[in-house]
C-alpha positions as CSV (number, residue, x, y, z in Angstrom):
1,M,179.6,-6.4,176.6
2,K,177.5,-7.3,173.9
3,I,173.6,-7.2,173.0
4,K,171.8,-9.8,171.4
5,P,167.8,-8.8,170.8
6,L,165.6,-11.2,171.1
7,A,162.7,-12.2,169.0
8,D,161.5,-8.5,166.6
9,R,164.0,-6.7,168.5
10,V,166.7,-4.3,166.6
11,V,169.2,-2.5,168.5
12,I,169.9,0.4,166.8
13,K,172.0,3.8,167.5
14,L,170.9,7.3,167.1
15,V,172.7,9.2,164.3
16,E,173.7,12.5,165.4
17,E,172.5,15.8,163.6
18,E,174.0,18.7,162.9
19,E,174.0,21.8,165.4
20,T,173.4,24.3,162.9
21,T,170.8,26.1,161.4
22,K,170.9,26.3,157.4
23,G,171.4,30.0,158.1
24,G,174.5,29.1,160.0
25,L,172.4,29.7,163.2
26,I,173.7,27.5,166.4
27,L,171.5,25.4,168.4
28,S,171.6,24.4,171.6
29,G,170.5,21.3,173.4
30,S,166.8,21.9,174.0
31,A,166.5,23.6,171.0
32,K,167.0,20.6,168.9
33,E,164.7,17.5,168.3
34,K,165.1,13.4,168.6
35,P,167.0,12.3,165.9
36,Q,164.7,10.0,163.7
37,V,167.7,8.6,162.0
38,A,169.2,5.5,163.4
39,E,172.5,2.8,162.0
40,V,171.3,-0.5,162.8
41,L,173.6,-2.6,165.5
42,A,172.3,-6.0,166.4
43,V,169.3,-7.7,164.7
44,G,167.1,-10.3,166.5
45,P,166.3,-13.7,165.0
46,G,162.7,-12.2,164.5
47,G,160.4,-16.1,164.6
48,M,156.9,-16.5,166.6
49,V,156.0,-13.0,167.9
50,D,152.2,-12.6,169.0
51,G,151.2,-15.9,166.6
52,K,152.6,-14.2,163.8
53,E,155.4,-15.2,161.0
54,V,157.4,-12.1,161.7
55,Q,160.5,-12.4,159.3
56,M,163.3,-9.3,159.4
57,I,164.0,-6.8,156.8
58,V,166.9,-5.3,158.2
59,K,170.4,-5.9,159.1
60,V,172.7,-4.6,161.4
61,G,174.7,-1.5,159.3
62,D,171.6,-0.4,157.6
63,K,170.0,3.0,158.1
64,V,166.8,3.3,159.1
65,L,163.7,5.4,160.3
66,T,162.1,5.3,163.5
67,S,158.9,6.6,165.3
68,K,160.1,9.5,167.1
69,Y,159.3,8.2,170.6
70,S,159.9,4.5,170.2
71,G,161.7,2.1,171.7
72,T,163.4,1.7,175.0
73,E,166.6,3.8,175.5
74,V,169.6,1.5,176.9
75,K,173.6,2.1,178.0
76,V,176.0,-0.6,177.4
77,D,179.0,0.4,177.7
78,G,178.8,4.1,178.4
79,E,177.2,4.1,174.5
80,E,173.9,5.1,174.1
81,C,171.4,2.6,172.1
82,T,167.5,1.8,171.6
83,I,166.0,-1.7,171.1
84,V,162.7,-0.8,169.3
85,R,160.7,-3.7,167.2
86,Q,161.0,-3.9,163.4
87,S,157.2,-2.6,163.7
88,D,158.4,0.5,164.9
89,I,160.8,1.0,161.9
90,L,159.4,3.3,159.4
91,A,161.9,3.2,156.1
92,V,165.1,2.2,155.4
93,V,167.5,5.0,154.2
94,E,169.4,3.7,150.7
């Protein structure tokens, strides 16, 4: 199954963080913070959103920083993805 986002929505997949600290300690699942770096999997067409013209800036394959608790988490073919609005994306990581 393939997701095609509508309007200004973007489908992202969170990038896993390292499971050890700089000092070499292994973190348990509850001690880890939710990752904020994600890869863009699909981008909506943009267009009129809430009476304003929205042009999509991000593209598939970009690495982006997102707000910690933004978006809606979904499972597609057993893979966890998040659907966010482009305005919830804080920056593109180069």
